[in-house]
C-alpha positions as a printed NumPy array, in Angstrom:
array([[ 17.171,  32.281,   0.947],
       [ 19.898,  29.711,   0.737],
       [ 19.255,  26.075,  -0.433],
       [ 20.274,  24.926,   3.091],
       [ 17.833,  27.275,   4.754],
       [ 14.84 ,  26.275,   2.142],
       [ 15.625,  22.684,   2.95 ],
       [ 15.485,  23.157,   6.813],
       [ 12.196,  25.056,   6.352],
       [ 10.898,  22.258,   4.16 ],
       [ 11.675,  19.707,   6.698],
       [ 10.267,  21.588,   9.434],
       [  6.92 ,  21.92 ,   7.577],
       [  6.733,  18.248,   6.826],
       [  7.478,  17.106,  10.346],
       [  4.962,  19.587,  11.818],
       [  2.464,  18.505,   9.504],
       [  2.676,  14.766,  10.274],
       [  2.941,  15.681,  14.031],
       [ -0.321,  17.689,  13.713],
       [ -1.983,  14.691,  11.925],
       [ -0.711,  12.295,  14.467],
       [ -2.023,  14.353,  17.341],
       [ -5.659,  13.823,  16.47 ],
       [ -5.352,  10.026,  15.988],
       [ -7.318,   7.985,  18.629],
       [ -4.637,   5.494,  19.098],
       [ -1.107,   3.872,  18.463],
       [ -0.513,   0.764,  16.326],
       [  2.149,  -1.81 ,  15.717],
       [  0.984,  -2.606,  12.056],
       [ -0.612,  -0.544,   9.363],
       [ -2.647,  -1.763,   6.452],
       [ -3.426,   0.063,   3.437],
       [ -6.58 ,  -1.181,   1.898],
       [ -7.047,  -1.086,  -1.813],
       [-10.129,  -1.439,  -4.013],
       [-12.882,  -3.664,  -2.558],
       [-11.183,  -4.237,   0.951],
       [-12.008,  -1.033,   2.761],
       [-15.08 ,  -2.155,   4.517],
       [-13.301,  -5.014,   6.172],
       [-11.465,  -2.568,   8.545],
       [-14.756,  -2.321,  10.479],
       [-14.203,  -6.038,  11.445],
       [-11.193,  -5.229,  13.443],
       [-11.772,  -5.984,  17.274],
       [-12.537,  -2.98 ,  19.251],
       [-12.578,  -0.968,  16.109],
       [-12.858,   2.799,  16.274],
       [-12.21 ,   5.169,  13.341],
       [-11.431,   8.632,  12.264],
       [-12.486,  10.362,   9.149],
       [ -9.443,  11.584,   7.081],
       [-11.317,  14.75 ,   6.683],
       [-10.817,  15.39 ,  10.542],
       [ -6.994,  14.883,  10.154],
       [ -5.573,  18.397,   9.423],
       [ -3.949,  18.395,   5.946],
       [ -4.733,  14.741,   4.89 ],
       [ -5.564,  14.779,   1.436],
       [ -9.27 ,  13.898,   0.162],
       [ -9.605,  10.695,  -1.66 ],
       [-11.882,  11.232,  -4.752],
       [-11.904,   7.605,  -6.218],
       [-14.934,   5.231,  -5.823],
       [-14.299,   2.522,  -3.113],
       [-11.995,   4.561,  -1.123],
       [-13.972,   5.624,   1.882],
       [-11.372,   8.04 ,   3.515],
       [-11.265,   6.699,   6.992],
       [ -8.46 ,   5.323,   9.28 ],
       [ -9.743,   2.542,  11.753],
       [ -7.881,   1.587,  14.939],
       [ -8.482,  -1.97 ,  16.233],
       [ -6.639,  -5.345,  17.057],
       [ -6.241,  -8.563,  15.408],
       [ -5.212, -11.003,  17.979],
       [ -2.706,  -9.301,  20.114],
       [ -1.652,  -6.87 ,  17.192],
       [ -2.75 ,  -3.376,  17.224],
       [ -3.47 ,  -2.299,  13.955],
       [ -4.442,   0.943,  11.972],
       [ -6.243,   0.335,   8.561],
       [ -6.542,   2.964,   6.016],
       [ -9.872,   2.482,   4.178],
       [ -8.777,   3.593,   0.764],
       [ -5.641,   5.442,  -0.538],
       [ -4.443,   8.576,  -2.294],
       [ -3.362,   8.37 ,  -6.029],
       [ -1.176,  10.669,  -7.901],
       [ -3.562,  10.495, -10.88 ],
       [ -5.963,  12.336,  -8.583],
       [ -3.583,  15.371,  -8.843],
       [ -1.577,  14.527,  -5.703],
       [  2.14 ,  14.789,  -5.176],
       [  4.339,  11.815,  -4.239],
       [  4.853,  13.318,  -0.925],
       [  1.196,  13.695,  -0.198],
       [  0.719,   9.972,  -1.413],
       [  3.205,   8.953,   1.109],
       [  1.314,  10.975,   3.988],
       [ -0.4  ,   7.476,   5.217],
       [  2.981,   5.696,   5.485],
       [  4.82 ,   8.592,   7.323],
       [  1.561,   9.164,   9.671],
       [  1.673,   5.124,  10.5  ],
       [  5.099,   5.342,  11.332],
       [  4.374,   8.494,  13.709],
       [  1.586,   6.24 ,  15.201],
       [  4.155,   3.794,  16.177],
       [  3.717,   1.241,  13.32 ],
       [  7.032,  -0.5  ,  12.186],
       [  5.35 ,  -2.883,   9.732],
       [  3.054,  -2.117,   6.847],
       [  0.868,  -4.323,   4.744],
       [ -0.238,  -2.857,   1.388],
       [ -2.969,  -4.384,  -0.855],
       [ -4.099,  -3.265,  -4.258],
       [ -6.195,  -4.269,  -7.347],
       [ -4.074,  -4.875, -10.596],
       [ -4.209,  -5.954, -13.962],
       [ -2.632,  -9.331, -14.886],
       [  0.025,  -8.568, -17.361],
       [  1.302, -12.218, -17.37 ],
       [ -0.621, -14.989, -18.553],
       [  0.213, -16.74 , -15.215],
       [ -2.457, -14.755, -13.486],
       [ -6.175, -14.651, -14.103],
       [ -9.134, -12.425, -12.748],
       [ -9.452, -13.104,  -8.947],
       [ -5.874, -14.425,  -8.085],
       [ -3.951, -13.118,  -5.195],
       [ -0.465, -12.074,  -6.026],
       [  2.323, -11.9  ,  -3.462],
       [  4.301,  -8.889,  -4.391],
       [  7.924, -10.233,  -4.967],
       [  9.355,  -6.861,  -6.199],
       [  8.108,  -3.787,  -8.362],
       [  9.09 ,  -1.822, -11.36 ],
       [  8.477,   2.055, -10.725],
       [  7.226,   3.457, -14.05 ],
       [  5.28 ,   6.284, -12.567],
       [  8.452,   8.221, -12.71 ],
       [  8.003,   9.947,  -9.583],
       [  9.497,   9.483,  -5.957],
       [  8.373,  10.679,  -2.584],
       [ 11.649,  11.06 ,  -1.208],
       [ 12.816,  13.827,  -3.749],
       [ 13.798,  16.855,  -1.938],
       [ 15.276,  17.349,   1.657],
       [ 15.383,  14.294,   3.837],
       [ 12.369,  13.906,   6.07 ],
       [ 12.605,  13.099,   9.754],
       [ 13.535,   9.499,  10.5  ],
       [ 14.303,   8.595,   6.857],
       [ 17.344,   7.516,   5.079],
       [ 18.454,   9.444,   2.011],
       [ 19.336,   6.352,   0.076],
       [ 17.404,   3.427,   1.241],
       [ 18.234,   0.091,  -0.158],
       [ 15.22 ,  -1.09 ,  -2.308],
       [ 16.858,  -4.647,  -2.863],
       [ 14.711,  -6.355,  -0.263],
       [ 11.948,  -3.489,   0.174],
       [  9.269,  -6.348,   0.599],
       [ 10.347,  -8.017,   3.586],
       [ 11.448, -11.72 ,   2.886],
       [ 10.521, -12.959,   6.21 ],
       [  7.063, -11.634,   5.826],
       [  6.627, -13.208,   2.448],
       [  7.491, -16.584,   3.832],
       [  5.04 , -15.983,   6.686],
       [  2.381, -15.049,   4.148],
       [  2.893, -18.198,   1.928],
       [  2.921, -20.461,   5.215],
       [ -0.383, -18.753,   6.193],
       [ -1.891, -19.18 ,   2.681],
       [ -1.104, -22.766,   2.604],
       [ -2.725, -23.201,   6.218],
       [ -5.834, -21.597,   4.771],
       [ -5.774, -23.296,   1.607],
       [ -5.667, -19.926,  -0.465],
       [ -3.574, -19.85 ,  -3.601],
       [ -0.87 , -17.034,  -3.458],
       [  1.718, -16.86 ,  -6.113],
       [  4.692, -14.466,  -6.206],
       [  5.039, -12.051,  -8.882],
       [  6.451,  -8.447,  -9.846],
       [  4.391,  -5.436,  -9.735],
       [  4.579,  -2.617, -12.42 ],
       [  3.309,   0.935, -11.294],
       [  2.358,   3.349, -13.79 ],
       [  0.731,   6.836, -13.091],
       [ -2.706,   6.337, -14.721],
       [ -5.582,   7.205, -14.633],
       [ -5.888,   5.531, -18.201],
       [ -5.638,   1.953, -18.364],
       [ -2.664,   0.491, -20.643],
       [ -2.602,   0.049, -24.293],
       [ -1.9  ,  -3.418, -25.717],
       [  1.569,  -2.182, -26.643],
       [  2.222,  -0.966, -23.095],
       [  1.157,  -4.024, -21.633],
       [  3.754,  -5.998, -23.881],
       [  6.314,  -3.606, -22.86 ],
       [  5.379,  -4.384, -19.192],
       [  5.511,  -7.992, -19.552],
       [  8.841,  -7.727, -21.342],
       [ 10.248,  -5.813, -18.478],
       [  9.218,  -8.611, -16.243],
       [  5.798,  -7.213, -14.596],
       [  3.23 ,  -9.727, -13.773],
       [  0.748,  -7.243, -12.759],
       [  0.211,  -3.565, -13.131],
       [ -1.159,  -0.816, -10.863],
       [ -1.554,   2.978, -10.418],
       [ -0.592,   2.939,  -6.62 ],
       [  1.455,   1.244,  -3.85 ],
       [  5.228,   2.021,  -5.113],
       [  5.306,   5.513,  -3.559],
       [  4.046,   4.081,  -0.268],
       [  6.558,   1.201,  -0.307],
       [  9.402,   3.761,  -1.041],
       [  8.651,   5.747,   1.765],
       [  8.267,   2.723,   4.155],
       [ 11.69 ,   1.736,   2.934],
       [ 13.263,   4.978,   3.841],
       [ 11.752,   4.678,   7.4  ],
       [ 12.943,   1.029,   7.691],
       [  9.55 ,  -0.492,   8.09 ],
       [  8.921,  -3.958,   7.135],
       [  6.595,  -4.342,   3.966],
       [  4.288,  -7.057,   2.902],
       [  2.333,  -6.41 ,  -0.336],
       [ -0.308,  -8.631,  -1.67 ],
       [ -2.291,  -7.656,  -4.947],
       [ -5.67 ,  -8.863,  -6.242],
       [ -5.442,  -9.466,  -9.975],
       [ -8.754,  -8.171, -11.189],
       [ -8.731,  -8.406, -14.715],
       [ -6.381,  -9.471, -17.769],
       [ -4.507,  -6.12 , -18.81 ],
       [ -5.307,  -4.644, -22.134],
       [ -4.707,  -7.084, -25.106],
       [ -4.642,  -9.946, -23.116],
       [ -8.521, -10.316, -22.8  ],
       [-11.263,  -9.722, -25.034],
       [-13.255,  -7.409, -22.923],
       [-13.084,  -3.475, -22.494],
       [-11.69 ,  -2.457, -19.236],
       [-13.626,  -0.325, -16.589],
       [-13.281,   0.746, -13.086],
       [-16.663,  -0.912, -12.105],
       [-15.699,  -4.06 , -13.357],
       [-12.252,  -4.054, -11.589],
       [-13.892,  -3.133,  -8.11 ],
       [-16.545,  -5.99 ,  -8.792],
       [-13.784,  -8.637,  -8.985],
       [-11.68 ,  -7.065,  -6.09 ],
       [-14.976,  -7.061,  -4.042],
       [-15.437, -10.893,  -4.697],
       [-11.852, -11.756,  -3.857],
       [-11.814,  -9.423,  -0.958],
       [-13.12 , -12.083,   1.645],
       [-10.311, -14.517,   0.783],
       [ -7.628, -11.655,   0.763],
       [ -8.866, -10.188,   4.16 ],
       [ -8.999, -13.668,   5.592],
       [ -5.289, -13.991,   4.765],
       [ -4.269, -10.652,   6.022],
       [ -6.074, -11.15 ,   9.561],
       [ -4.277, -14.657,   9.803],
       [ -1.019, -12.966,   9.035],
       [ -1.546, -10.065,  11.321],
       [ -2.412, -12.312,  14.343],
       [  0.841, -14.122,  14.302],
       [  3.193, -12.626,  16.773],
       [  6.24 , -14.307,  14.622],
       [  5.403, -11.379,  12.215],
       [  7.673,  -9.457,  14.592],
       [  5.347,  -6.197,  14.379],
       [  6.858,  -4.666,  17.333],
       [ 10.404,  -6.043,  17.342],
       [ 11.983,  -4.614,  14.33 ],
       [ 14.047,  -1.286,  15.004],
       [ 12.646,   1.567,  12.738],
       [ 15.923,   2.034,  11.038]])
């Protein structure tokens, strides 16, 4: 088989897989939201909420991480049709970057042209403390993986421009909404590592020297796929702890999730207020 034939077959399989997944979804959407640790349960608060288990979506990877329920909930926030992913897929679970990007490609197939990503992150900068919300200004991909590797998937750019992968208009909208809600929101750069281990003190120093304010084990593959599809992206990270070496306590997933749970109400309040604003342009941006 030639490289060209292999590429065509690979694209065909990817397209048919996403089409098959989209066929079982109960609705379409204007906006997709990927809910990280501590936020998943809030999806059930959507107006006219109706959900589907990801296990009922053919080929959808199973999340194995506590706090990631494995459901997609459809509903509305104001006049905006929303699909919310309760939990996400991580590469450290053994999945490929292509599998991690499935929620974004599925959201696009369901009609969404904008994406809000959330996560829990460790604070690599002393500007942030546990419980702070960080508006993701930019990211550093230290996972050294890319979901666009291989043949170009349908509707995607071969070389997406990552200069403004986090939409500036949506960042300004988020900041305006945070001011209205009296919610503190500071811009920062997200560093993404593969995990599942937490970072060593030396690695945290390296991340800070590179310009990272927070560090996570997710999100970046999703944002890359969204950029390739031309989707508008807004990212908000909940800083759950001081990263290794900056604080005096041993890190644990339970502690991270506990802080995320406490900050979740404030973050969900901010997300719903943003999503309800039609000046977000959820339906107006062209896919490419």
